[in-house]
Each structure stands twice: as structure tokens, then as C-alpha cells.
VODRENMAR-684578 format. One record per residue (C-alpha): residue number from 1; residue in one letter; x, y, z. Coordinates in nm, 4 decimals, decimal comma, always signed. Each point is the difference from the previous one (the first is absolute). Layout:
N
   num   residu          X          Y          Z
   NUM        A          X          Y          Z
...
This chain:
130
   num   residu          X          Y          Z
     1        M    +0,0000    +0,0000    +0,0000
     2        R    +0,1509    +0,3295    -0,1122
     3        F    -0,1055    +0,2955    +0,2113
     4        I    +0,3042    +0,2295    +0,0273
     5        P    -0,0172    +0,2991    -0,2387
     6        T    +0,3087    +0,0500    -0,2146
     7        R    +0,0502    +0,3560    +0,1324
     8        F    +0,0183    -0,1312    +0,3588
     9        H    +0,2322    -0,2836    -0,1077
    10        G    +0,2349    +0,2537    -0,1575
    11        I    +0,0114    +0,2234    +0,3060
    12        I    +0,0711    -0,3019    +0,2192
    13        D    +0,2730    -0,1104    -0,2466
    14        Y    +0,1857    +0,3282    +0,0452
    15        I    -0,0187    -0,0347    +0,3793
    16        V    +0,0929    -0,3699    +0,0020
    17        G    +0,2891    +0,0576    -0,2421
    18        L    +0,1488    +0,2554    +0,2373
    19        I    -0,0606    -0,2274    +0,3006
    20        F    +0,1721    -0,2892    -0,1795
    21        I    +0,3032    +0,2199    -0,0694
    22        A    +0,0162    +0,1192    +0,3623
    23        A    -0,0904    -0,3380    +0,1569
    24        P    +0,3543    -0,1268    +0,0635
    25        W    +0,0668    +0,3021    +0,2206
    26        L    -0,3512    +0,0252    +0,1459
    27        F    -0,0022    -0,3671    +0,1049
    28        N    +0,3722    -0,0329    +0,0807
    29        F    +0,1188    -0,2541    -0,2550
    30        S    +0,2282    +0,2247    -0,2060
    31        D    +0,2964    -0,2129    +0,1109
    32        V    -0,1389    -0,2962    -0,2004
    33        D    +0,1161    +0,0788    -0,3546
    34        W    -0,2339    -0,2194    -0,2040
    35        A    -0,3014    +0,0927    +0,2105
    36        T    +0,0789    +0,3690    -0,0366
    37        W    +0,0613    +0,0022    -0,3732
    38        I    -0,3009    -0,2156    -0,0828
    39        M    -0,2300    +0,2291    +0,1971
    40        V    +0,1535    +0,3152    -0,1501
    41        A    -0,0276    -0,1494    -0,3508
    42        A    -0,3645    -0,0889    +0,0665
    43        G    -0,0639    +0,3602    +0,1023
    44        I    +0,1698    +0,1407    -0,3088
    45        A    -0,1906    -0,2456    -0,2218
    46        T    -0,3290    +0,0945    +0,1649
    47        L    +0,0614    +0,3721    -0,0469
    48        G    +0,1227    -0,0449    -0,3578
    49        M    -0,2972    -0,2133    -0,0986
    50        T    -0,2419    +0,2499    +0,1548
    51        I    +0,1602    +0,2951    -0,1766
    52        L    -0,0201    -0,1817    -0,3356
    53        T    -0,3552    -0,1400    +0,0324
    54        D    -0,2882    +0,1400    -0,2037
    55        F    -0,2364    +0,0888    +0,2838
    56        E    -0,1112    +0,2958    +0,2090
    57        V    +0,3234    +0,0506    +0,1955
    58        G    +0,2506    -0,1204    -0,2593
    59        L    +0,2303    +0,2621    -0,1459
    60        V    +0,1082    -0,1534    -0,3314
    61        H    -0,3061    -0,2139    -0,0948
    62        K    +0,1821    -0,2769    -0,1917
    63        I    -0,0785    -0,3253    +0,1863
    64        P    -0,3582    -0,1355    -0,0040
    65        M    -0,1622    -0,0519    +0,3396
    66        Q    -0,0317    -0,3750    -0,0550
    67        T    +0,3752    -0,0247    -0,0596
    68        H    +0,0609    +0,2034    +0,3149
    69        L    -0,2148    -0,2424    +0,2013
    70        M    +0,1777    -0,3050    -0,1428
    71        A    +0,3362    +0,1571    +0,0898
    72        D    -0,1279    +0,0738    +0,3519
    73        F    -0,0989    -0,3656    +0,0357
    74        G    +0,3407    -0,1241    -0,1195
    75        L    +0,1866    +0,2483    +0,2185
    76        G    -0,2112    -0,1087    +0,2962
    77        V    +0,0835    -0,3664    -0,0512
    78        I    +0,3729    +0,0706    -0,0331
    79        L    +0,0006    +0,2371    +0,2987
    80        A    -0,1930    -0,2439    +0,2219
    81        L    +0,2289    -0,2912    -0,0872
    82        S    +0,3285    +0,1939    -0,0102
    83        P    +0,1100    -0,0707    +0,3595
    84        W    +0,0032    -0,3723    -0,0764
    85        M    +0,1205    +0,0349    -0,3603
    86        F    +0,3012    +0,2097    +0,1065
    87        N    +0,0534    -0,1675    +0,3365
    88        F    -0,0432    +0,2931    +0,2374
    89        D    -0,3162    -0,1318    +0,1693
    90        E    +0,1817    -0,0676    +0,3281
    91        R    +0,0852    +0,3710    +0,0302
    92        V    -0,3157    +0,1633    -0,1405
    93        F    -0,3054    -0,1130    -0,1937
    94        M    -0,3139    +0,1719    +0,1288
    95        P    +0,0268    +0,3337    -0,1911
    96        H    +0,0574    -0,1877    -0,3270
    97        L    -0,2785    -0,2493    +0,0646
    98        I    -0,2521    +0,2669    +0,1024
    99        G    +0,0995    +0,2325    -0,2861
   100        G    -0,0240    -0,2845    -0,2498
   101        I    -0,3394    -0,1167    +0,1207
   102        F    -0,1224    +0,3606    -0,0058
   103        A    +0,1128    +0,0384    -0,3640
   104        I    -0,1678    -0,3279    -0,0974
   105        L    -0,3284    +0,0944    +0,1688
   106        A    +0,0054    +0,3494    -0,1504
   107        S    +0,0533    -0,1465    -0,3476
   108        L    -0,2931    -0,2378    +0,0417
   109        T    -0,2458    +0,2550    +0,1416
   110        T    +0,0633    +0,3100    -0,2145
   111        H    -0,2177    +0,0840    -0,2991
   112        R    +0,1649    -0,0973    -0,3281
   113        V    -0,0846    +0,3243    -0,1796
   114        P    +0,0133    +0,3614    +0,1177
   115        S    -0,3218    +0,1876    +0,0699
   116        E    -0,2299    +0,0998    -0,2843
   117        S    +0,0540    +0,3695    +0,0747
   118        Y    +0,3787    -0,0425    -0,0315
   119        R    -0,0297    -0,1930    -0,3256
   120        R    -0,2403    +0,2561    -0,1443
   121        T    +0,2232    +0,2939    +0,1010
   122        E    +0,3232    -0,1695    -0,1079
   123        H    -0,1333    -0,0973    -0,3418
   124        S    -0,1553    +0,3396    -0,0666
   125        T    +0,3229    +0,1895    +0,0848
   126        N    +0,2115    -0,2369    -0,2103
   127        N    -0,2155    +0,0570    -0,3091
   128        V    -0,0061    +0,3824    +0,0121
   129        R    +0,2104    +0,1674    -0,2676
   130        P    +0,1272    +0,3573    +0,0332
């Protein structure tokens, strides 16, 4: 069941991307190299995907929303499993597991297309010639 509007998803993506980047220092695992870099990379990927997505809060409007959601799902799986894949689970795993599950759930519950008002406005401004 998809009930999260794409605008809300995008706003949350910007916040979560920044939290992912700051997480190693917020949750005191910056001394674990793999854990730190995977979380920072997940944050950068989240922000980059959001900036490039064609929806209400995207800035470049190149990536379709469905592609964004599939990438969120894949990122969530990798992030959730990364402590065991890269063998740092004995030092830290909860931020990666929670962040990954959050990304998976967000990808499965967000609308696949932006709002009608956004699509109408976006298409009308793209077709106007000076």
C-alpha cells in the first residue's frame, strides 16, 4: 500500500541523507572505517538521487520517480546487510540496519508518480516557448 506523497518522501530524503552522513559522529562509530564510509556513501547517494529525481523537491529532474524508489530499495538492502557483508557487525550494526530498513519501507510505501499538480505544472512550463 503506497500512501506517502512524493513531496514528503523527497523532504525526508534530504533530512535522512544528511543524517546518514553525520551518523558516524552522532552515534560514535567514526573509528570503524567501513561502517563510517558506507554510511557516508549512503548519505551522499541519497542526496544525489533526490537532487536528480523528477519530482516536487528534485533540482535537476532527470531520474523518474520509479527509478528513484528502486534505487532506494537497493540501497536499503545493501545498507541493512553491510555490517555482516563487510564484517563490522561486532562493533556497530544498528544504525545501518535501521537506516536500511527505513529506506526499504520508504521505497515500498511512497507513491510511484509525483502529484498531478506537479506533473501539470512541470509539463506546462517545459512546453512554453519564448
